[in-house]
C-alpha positions, 0 to 999 in steps of 0.5 A, spaced: 266 146 898 273 145 900 279 143 895 285 140 897 292 139 893 294 132 894 299 133 888 307 134 888 307 141 885 303 147 886 297 149 881 291 153 880 284 150 881 278 150 877 272 145 879 265 145 875 259 143 879 253 142 874 246 145 876 240 146 872 236 153 871 241 156 875 238 164 876 242 167 881 249 166 883 252 168 891 260 166 892 264 167 898 272 165 897 273 164 890 271 167 883 265 163 878 261 164 872 255 160 870 256 156 863 250 154 861 248 148 866 254 148 870 258 153 874 265 154 873 269 156 880 276 157 879 282 160 884 289 161 886 295 156 886 295 151 892 302 148 894 301 141 895 298 138 901 294 145 902 287 146 902 282 152 901 274 152 902 269 157 898 261 158 899 256 159 894 249 159 894 244 159 888 237 160 886 233 157 880 228 158 875 222 154 876 220 148 881 225 144 885 231 145 889 237 148 886 242 142 888 248 140 884 247 134 880 255 132 879 261 135 879 269 135 875 275 137 877 281 137 872 287 133 875 283 129 880 276 127 884 270 131 886 263 128 889 256 132 891 255 130 898 
């Protein structure tokens, strides 16, 4: 995932990604926690115009793939691709 600060001030970031039946979370470059059917990712302050990246993988209980079904970010927009 790539996070970019398009605002006018430095700010910490927080993104919530919706997954169902998450069993195991592996994460590189950010902090994250499973909260029900969501994973909340957080990171340090980003200056205006800068970006950062992180990676994660999950496994899930039950059948099917562990693809995200949605996301949200405070003060901005995100998309699941």
